[in-house]
C-alpha positions in Angstrom: 0.0 0.0 0.0 1.3 3.5 -0.9 1.8 5.9 1.9 0.3 8.6 -0.3 -3.1 6.8 -0.6 -5.8 9.1 0.7 -8.3 7.9 3.3 -12.0 8.3 2.6 -12.5 9.9 6.0 -10.0 12.5 7.0 -8.6 12.3 10.6 -9.2 15.6 12.4 -6.6 16.2 15.1 -7.3 17.8 18.5 -5.8 21.1 17.3 -7.7 21.0 13.9 -4.8 19.6 11.8 -6.0 17.2 9.1 -4.4 13.8 8.3 -5.4 12.2 5.0 -2.6 9.7 4.2 -0.1 7.5 6.1 2.5 10.0 5.0 0.6 12.8 6.7 0.4 10.6 9.8 4.1 10.1 9.8 4.7 13.8 9.6 2.4 14.3 12.6 4.4 11.8 14.6 7.6 13.6 13.6 6.1 16.8 15.1 5.4 14.9 18.3 8.9 13.4 18.3 10.2 17.0 18.1 8.3 18.1 21.1 4.8 19.1 19.9 2.7 16.7 21.9 -0.8 18.3 22.1 -2.3 16.0 19.4 -0.4 12.9 20.3 -1.2 13.0 24.0 -4.9 13.7 23.3 -5.3 10.9 20.8 -3.3 8.2 22.8 -5.0 8.5 26.2 -5.1 5.8 28.8 -7.7 3.5 27.2 -7.8 4.8 23.6 -5.6 5.2 20.5 -7.5 7.1 17.9 -4.6 6.8 15.4 -4.6 2.9 15.6 -8.4 2.9 15.1 -8.2 5.2 12.1 -5.5 3.1 10.4 -7.5 -0.1 10.9 -10.8 1.2 9.6 -9.6 3.5 6.8 -6.8 1.3 5.3 -7.6 -2.1 6.6 -4.1 -2.4 8.3 -5.2 -4.6 11.2 -1.7 -5.9 11.9 -0.1 -2.4 12.1 -3.1 -1.1 14.1 -2.6 -3.8 16.7 1.1 -3.1 16.9 0.7 0.7 17.7 -2.5 0.4 19.8 -0.6 0.2 23.2 2.2 2.6 22.2 2.3 5.9 24.1 5.6 7.2 22.8 5.7 9.0 19.4 9.3 8.0 18.5 8.6 4.3 19.2 5.3 4.5 17.2 7.1 6.2 14.2 9.8 3.4 14.2 7.1 0.7 14.2 5.3 2.1 11.2 8.4 2.7 9.2 9.7 -0.9 10.0 6.3 -2.2 9.0 6.3 -0.7 5.5 10.0 -1.8 5.0 9.1 -5.4 5.8 6.0 -5.3 3.6 8.1 -4.3 0.6 10.4 -7.3 0.9 7.9 -10.1 0.2 6.7 -8.3 -3.0 10.2 -8.3 -4.4 10.7 -11.9 -3.5 7.4 -13.0 -5.0 8.2 -11.1 -8.2 11.5 -13.1 -8.6 9.8 -16.4 -7.8 7.0 -15.7 -10.3 9.5 -15.0 -13.0 11.3 -18.3 -12.4 8.1 -20.3 -12.3 6.9 -18.8 -15.6 10.2 -19.6 -17.3 10.1 -23.3 -16.1 6.5 -23.8 -17.2 7.3 -22.5 -20.7 10.0 -25.2 -21.1 7.8 -28.1 -19.9 4.3 -27.3 -21.2 2.9 -26.5 -24.6 1.4 -23.0 -25.5 -2.1 -24.4 -25.6 -1.9 -26.1 -22.2 -0.6 -22.8 -20.7 -3.4 -20.8 -22.2 -6.0 -23.2 -20.8 -4.6 -23.2 -17.3 -4.2 -19.5 -17.2 -7.8 -19.0 -18.4 -9.1 -21.4 -15.7 -7.0 -19.9 -12.9 -8.1 -16.4 -14.0 -11.8 -17.3 -13.7 -11.3 -18.8 -10.2 -9.3 -15.8 -9.0 -12.0 -13.4 -10.4 -14.8 -15.4 -8.7 -13.0 -15.5 -5.3 -11.9 -11.9 -5.5 -15.4 -10.6 -6.2 -16.9 -12.5 -3.3 -14.0 -11.4 -0.9 -14.2 -7.8 -2.0 -17.9 -7.6 -1.4 -17.5 -9.0 2.1 -14.5 -6.7 2.8 -16.5 -3.7 1.7 -19.3 -4.6 4.1 -16.9 -5.0 7.0 -15.1 -1.7 6.1 -18.3 0.2 5.9 -19.4 -1.1 9.3 -16.1 -0.2 10.9 -16.2 3.2 9.4 -19.6 3.9 10.9 -18.3 2.8 14.3 -15.2 5.0 13.9 -17.3 8.1 12.9 -19.4 7.6 16.0 -16.4 7.5 18.2 -14.9 10.6 16.6 -18.2 12.5 16.9 -18.5 11.9 20.7 -15.0 13.1 21.5 -16.1 16.7 21.9 -19.1 15.8 24.0 -17.0 13.7 26.4 -14.5 16.5 26.8 -17.4 19.0 27.4 -18.9 16.6 30.1 -15.5 16.4 31.9 -15.1 20.2 31.8 -18.5 20.8 33.2 -17.9 18.2 35.9 -14.7 20.0 37.0 -16.6 23.4 36.9 -19.4 22.0 39.2 -16.8 20.5 41.5 -15.2 23.9 41.9 -18.7 25.5 42.6 -19.4 23.0 45.4 -15.9 23.7 46.9 -16.5 27.5 46.9 -20.0 27.2 48.3 -18.9 25.0 51.1 -16.2 27.6 52.1 -19.0 30.1 52.3 -20.8 28.0 54.8 -23.4 26.6 52.4 -24.7 23.0 52.9 -23.4 21.1 49.9 -24.2 17.6 51.1 -26.9 16.8 48.5 -25.1 18.3 45.5 -21.8 16.6 46.4 -23.7 13.3 46.8 -25.3 13.6 43.4 -22.0 14.6 41.8 -20.4 11.4 43.0 -22.7 9.5 40.8 -21.7 11.4 37.7 -18.1 10.3 37.3 -18.9 6.6 36.7 -21.4 7.7 34.1 -18.8 9.7 32.3 -16.4 6.7 32.3 -19.2 4.6 30.8 -19.8 7.2 28.2 -16.1 7.1 27.2 -16.5 3.4 26.5 -20.0 3.3 24.9 -19.8 6.5 22.8 -23.6 6.5 22.6 -25.7 9.7 22.4 -28.2 8.3 24.9 -25.5 7.9 27.5 -24.3 11.5 26.9 -27.8 12.8 27.5 -28.0 11.0 30.8 -24.7 12.5 31.9 -25.8 16.0 30.8 -29.1 15.7 32.8 -27.3 14.5 35.9 -24.9 17.5 35.7 -27.9 19.9 35.2 -29.5 18.4 38.3 -26.4 19.0 40.4 -26.1 22.5 39.2 -29.8 23.2 40.1 -29.2 21.8 43.6 -26.2 24.2 44.1 -28.2 27.2 42.8 -31.2 26.4 45.1 -28.9 26.1 48.1 -27.2 29.4 47.2 -30.6 31.2 47.0 -31.6 29.9 50.4 -30.9 32.4 53.2 -31.1 30.9 56.7 -33.1 33.1 59.2 -31.1 35.5 61.4 -31.9 34.1 64.9 -30.4 37.1 66.7 -32.6 39.6 64.8 -35.7 37.5 65.4 -35.1 37.3 69.2 -34.5 41.1 69.4 -37.7 41.8 67.4 -39.8 39.5 69.6 -38.3 41.2 72.8 -39.1 44.7 71.5 -42.7 43.7 70.7 -43.1 42.3 74.2 -41.8 45.5 75.8 -44.1 47.7 73.7 -47.0 45.5 74.6 -46.3 45.8 78.4 -45.9 49.5 78.1 -49.2 50.0 76.3 -51.0 47.9 78.9 -49.6 50.1 81.8 
């Protein structure tokens, strides 16, 4: 496979950079190797490797995808990919040499008519098998592409949910320092983090909506507590005492 072959679905990096070919991907890894790690760190988080997923679904390079999936170092990943393509070139050269020798031998031992018959029969078999295999491969590739698109589309939503979680956590901390009762909001917020983890695995819209609703509920609890003003007991006692004194004075 040529490193300049374009993917049907462009890979959009965290900073907006676009990757369309294996060659583009290698250039991105070289940037990471030279110290620019914003994209690399984002796309090779603890339990994911968006690069490996893209290579598998867009180019069908399952073996290469499996090799780089656990790699968290740009230099090491770059070496693995370069070595992979070097190794893939060797068998092609060897097969070309073997095919040439086989053809020469057959010409010496068989007649022209026998060769034509065999070639024709083999051609038909190859075309039949190839057509069936290509159709099945297309179905698998289309399905994988749909899955990959879904995982890409939810990345921003997951990042947004994590940011809102952190913001609400800070609101609770601030309110607690001001003497507000944050027991209920804090209790509800504890249930949100596992839901976000589940969303990161499922990448389903329905799970994102659940997380979003939970965060809104916590935010509402905080706002309700901040609006609540506890009664000033000292003021109430003084008011009641004043009224009692005035009442006694009027009766006398």
